[in-house]
C-alpha positions as a Python dict, from the first residue, in 0.01 Angstrom:
ca = {
    (1, 'M'): (0, 0, 0),
    (2, 'K'): (-32, -257, 214),
    (3, 'T'): (293, -451, 85),
    (4, 'F'): (467, -148, 137),
    (5, 'S'): (354, -141, 526),
    (6, 'R'): (427, -458, 589),
    (7, 'D'): (780, -437, 434),
    (8, 'E'): (811, -88, 700),
    (9, 'G'): (679, -282, 989),
    (10, 'V'): (398, -70, 1004),
    (11, 'T'): (32, -112, 945),
    (12, 'L'): (-177, 46, 649),
    (13, 'Y'): (-315, 286, 922),
    (14, 'M'): (-50, 437, 1041),
    (15, 'T'): (127, 438, 668),
    (16, 'L'): (-185, 647, 596),
    (17, 'L'): (-176, 842, 889),
    (18, 'A'): (222, 940, 801),
    (19, 'A'): (57, 1055, 477),
    (20, 'F'): (-185, 1267, 603),
    (21, 'Q'): (34, 1432, 886),
    (22, 'A'): (263, 1502, 550),
    (23, 'L'): (-15, 1654, 381),
    (24, 'L'): (-144, 1903, 694),
    (25, 'F'): (227, 2002, 735),
    (26, 'R'): (213, 2109, 383),
    (27, 'Y'): (-81, 2266, 406),
    (28, 'T'): (-14, 2474, 710),
    (29, 'G'): (383, 2459, 727),
    (30, 'Q'): (273, 2328, 1110),
    (31, 'E'): (574, 2073, 1267),
    (32, 'D'): (379, 2018, 1596),
    (33, 'F'): (-1, 1905, 1570),
    (34, 'C'): (-231, 1654, 1695),
    (35, 'I'): (-500, 1486, 1527),
    (36, 'G'): (-773, 1277, 1655),
    (37, 'S'): (-885, 890, 1576),
    (38, 'P'): (-1124, 657, 1725),
    (39, 'V'): (-1066, 341, 1854),
    (40, 'A'): (-1331, 27, 1875),
    (41, 'G'): (-1223, 36, 2226),
    (42, 'R'): (-1238, -357, 2268),
    (43, 'T'): (-939, -458, 2386),
    (44, 'H'): (-1049, -779, 2585),
    (45, 'V'): (-1187, -1070, 2410),
    (46, 'A'): (-1477, -1100, 2623),
    (47, 'L'): (-1589, -749, 2462),
    (48, 'E'): (-1587, -870, 2136),
    (49, 'G'): (-1943, -978, 2141),
    (50, 'L'): (-2111, -735, 2350),
    (51, 'V'): (-2369, -488, 2203),
    (52, 'G'): (-2300, -168, 2259),
    (53, 'C'): (-2056, 154, 2184),
    (54, 'F'): (-1714, 143, 2315),
    (55, 'I'): (-1563, 380, 2154),
    (56, 'N'): (-1279, 591, 2251),
    (57, 'T'): (-1078, 903, 2068),
    (58, 'L'): (-711, 912, 2041),
    (59, 'V'): (-520, 1197, 2006),
    (60, 'L'): (-213, 1145, 1805),
    (61, 'R'): (61, 1405, 1811),
    (62, 'A'): (259, 1462, 1478),
    (63, 'D'): (615, 1570, 1510),
    (64, 'L'): (756, 1690, 1174),
    (65, 'S'): (1041, 1885, 1270),
    (66, 'G'): (1370, 1844, 1127),
    (67, 'S'): (1208, 1791, 788),
    (68, 'P'): (1197, 1402, 797),
    (69, 'S'): (1190, 1162, 531),
    (70, 'F'): (913, 970, 475),
    (71, 'R'): (1057, 681, 660),
    (72, 'Q'): (1151, 856, 970),
    (73, 'L'): (798, 1019, 948),
    (74, 'L'): (654, 661, 957),
    (75, 'A'): (847, 547, 1261),
    (76, 'R'): (778, 845, 1426),
    (77, 'V'): (406, 730, 1352),
    (78, 'R'): (449, 391, 1451),
    (79, 'E'): (591, 473, 1777),
    (80, 'T'): (354, 745, 1862),
    (81, 'T'): (32, 521, 1752),
    (82, 'L'): (156, 234, 1977),
    (83, 'Q'): (227, 441, 2260),
    (84, 'A'): (-146, 600, 2226),
    (85, 'Y'): (-283, 222, 2168),
    (86, 'A'): (-118, 151, 2506),
    (87, 'H'): (-334, 403, 2674),
    (88, 'Q'): (-656, 364, 2486),
    (89, 'E'): (-833, 248, 2753),
    (90, 'T'): (-819, 589, 2916),
    (91, 'P'): (-1158, 796, 2852),
    (92, 'F'): (-1106, 1067, 2631),
    (93, 'E'): (-1231, 1311, 2888),
    (94, 'Q'): (-1028, 1217, 3170),
    (95, 'L'): (-740, 1344, 2929),
    (96, 'V'): (-925, 1695, 2850),
    (97, 'E'): (-955, 1731, 3242),
    (98, 'A'): (-630, 1689, 3292),
    (99, 'L'): (-475, 1879, 2980),
    (100, 'Q'): (-742, 2150, 3064),
    (101, 'P'): (-684, 2319, 2729),
    (102, 'E'): (-832, 2639, 2686),
    (103, 'R'): (-1188, 2582, 2599),
    (104, 'D'): (-1396, 2726, 2295),
    (105, 'L'): (-1737, 2616, 2200),
    (106, 'S'): (-1659, 2660, 1812),
    (107, 'R'): (-1416, 2394, 1834),
    (108, 'H'): (-1268, 2054, 1960),
    (109, 'P'): (-1035, 2115, 2283),
    (110, 'L'): (-751, 1895, 2144),
    (111, 'F'): (-714, 1865, 1745),
    (112, 'Q'): (-874, 2023, 1468),
    (113, 'A'): (-790, 1695, 1207),
    (114, 'M'): (-957, 1383, 1262),
    (115, 'F'): (-826, 1044, 1083),
    (116, 'I'): (-1043, 756, 1021),
    (117, 'L'): (-970, 418, 863),
    (118, 'Q'): (-1320, 281, 869),
    (119, 'N'): (-1413, -56, 784),
    (120, 'T'): (-1811, -14, 859),
    (121, 'P'): (-2051, 240, 684),
    (122, 'N'): (-1944, 629, 697),
    (123, 'A'): (-2088, 833, 993),
    (124, 'P'): (-2161, 1200, 979),
    (125, 'V'): (-1936, 1422, 1245),
    (126, 'Q'): (-1854, 1729, 1289),
    (127, 'F'): (-1451, 1845, 1232),
    (128, 'R'): (-1287, 2110, 1042),
    (129, 'I'): (-1081, 1884, 901),
    (130, 'L'): (-1200, 1502, 874),
    (131, 'L'): (-993, 1261, 622),
    (132, 'S'): (-1190, 921, 602),
    (133, 'T'): (-1041, 679, 424),
    (134, 'K'): (-1172, 331, 317),
    (135, 'P'): (-1042, 34, 167),
    (136, 'K'): (-1226, -106, -188),
    (137, 'R'): (-1309, -461, -190),
    (138, 'G'): (-1068, -522, 79),
    (139, 'S'): (-793, -379, -30),
    (140, 'I'): (-693, -11, -113),
    (141, 'G'): (-670, -29, -429),
    (142, 'P'): (-415, 168, -675),
    (143, 'G'): (-228, 355, -385),
    (144, 'I'): (-416, 586, -166),
    (145, 'S'): (-653, 710, -483),
    (146, 'A'): (-945, 486, -348),
    (147, 'A'): (-980, 656, -44),
    (148, 'I'): (-1310, 859, 5),
    (149, 'C'): (-1211, 1179, 172),
    (150, 'R'): (-1462, 1421, 350),
    (151, 'M'): (-1373, 1727, 407),
    (152, 'V'): (-1617, 1903, 669),
    (153, 'A'): (-1674, 2286, 618),
    (154, 'F'): (-1467, 2299, 272),
    (155, 'S'): (-1620, 2366, -60),
    (156, 'I'): (-1644, 2049, -283),
    (157, 'W'): (-1371, 2227, -498),
    (158, 'A'): (-1112, 2287, -181),
    (159, 'A'): (-1207, 1911, -62),
    (160, 'E'): (-1136, 1731, -425),
    (161, 'I'): (-798, 1946, -448),
    (162, 'I'): (-723, 1812, -40),
    (163, 'R'): (-870, 1503, -170),
    (164, 'S'): (-606, 1467, -504),
    (165, 'R'): (-296, 1568, -325),
    (166, 'Y'): (-357, 1321, -90),
    (167, 'A'): (-412, 1055, -336),
    (168, 'A'): (-62, 1210, -491),
    (169, 'I'): (112, 1168, -194),
    (170, 'G'): (4, 818, -177),
    (171, 'S'): (116, 753, -556),
    (172, 'N'): (425, 891, -507),
    (173, 'L'): (480, 669, -213),
    (174, 'R'): (483, 368, -412),
    (175, 'R'): (701, 532, -658),
    (176, 'S'): (953, 672, -452),
    (177, 'P'): (895, 638, -92),
    (178, 'W'): (1196, 810, 73),
    (179, 'R'): (1155, 1125, -91),
}
């Protein structure tokens, strides 16, 4: 998967995010939705040695309009992600204030799904859907089958089905990435 990502000029994170977007599209039929994703917030070398929480949440818009191929989706994800990174220091609260979404205390104001590529131990969070992937032994292993998926507010059975279908997308990417 890392080689595939490098060959396409994207990061492993971008490839896995595109696969997650394709999975959500298959389940919901929605072509336009947002996914939340945390960033470390240590954009300056001087911050790397400091102790403390600098995490911010990016809101990444998914655009699957026009039935894009995976290569086209990956290009869209790359563009969206790079634009989001360019503005990652904007506090999430400021974004919510500027957009003024309709507030409902039973759900998150800007997204209902969150994607995390972890390189640290798991931490509990409360979202309707959380896909948390973690490379094993420094690599993603055979496709995305090494992904650890936790689906909040789903039965274990439903979470396993979603996890296995997400892993199948990764396996299909290795065999025939542009379908």
